[in-house]
N, C-alpha and C positions, 0 to 999 in steps of 0.2 A: 474188392474183392469179396463180397459175402459170405460167410462161413454157415455151411446150412446145419439147424441142429437135430441133434436127435435126442428124442426125451427119452430112448431106451439108455442112451451110454451114459456113464457117470460125468458128473461136471468135472472138467480138470483146468487146473492155472488160471487164470483171472474171472474166467466165468464162475467159478466155485469162489472164489475171495469176494467178487462185487455182491452175488446170493446171498453171502451171509456176511455181508458189512455189517457194521452196526452204526447209525449216527452217533461219532464221538459228543455233541453235543448234548446228547437223551442218556449217557452213561450215568448210573447213578453214584459213581465214585469221584466224580469232577465236581466240585466244592462250587464254583463262579461261574461256570458257562452254563451258558441258555438262548437255545435259539430264539428267535422272536419272528413274529409275522413280519410280512413284508412292509413297510413303510413304517415298523415300530422298530428300527434299528436305533440304539445309541449314537448320537451326531459326535463328529471325531471333534467338535470343538471341546466338549466335555474333556476327551484325554488332553487335548493341547492345555486348558485351563488346569488340569491336575496339575499337567509336569509345570508351569510355570508356577503355580504353587506351593509345590514340592520343592521346586528349586528356588523360591522365594525363603520357602522357611530353612533351606541347609542354608543357604547363603546367611540367613539373619542370626543361626543358633551358631556357625563358625563366626560369625564376627564376635562373638564373647569369648572365644579361645584364647587365650596368651601367647605374644608372642608371633601374630604379623604385625601388620606395617600400618 
C-alpha cells in the first residue's frame, strides 16, 4: 500500500525521523569513524591481523607474570 504524500501536512513518525536523519559517520563528535568511498573500505584482513597481533602481545606479556605453569 502506497501512502499518498501531502505537502501541506506536517511530517510525522518515521517520515520526520528519516527526513532529519544525520549520517553518523559524518558527525563531528565521532573520533575515528569515517565513511569511505565504494571500493576504498578497509580490508577485513587488517582487523584479523590486528586481533592476532594484540592476542600475541597479551600472551607474551602474560608470560612474564610469575605464578604461571
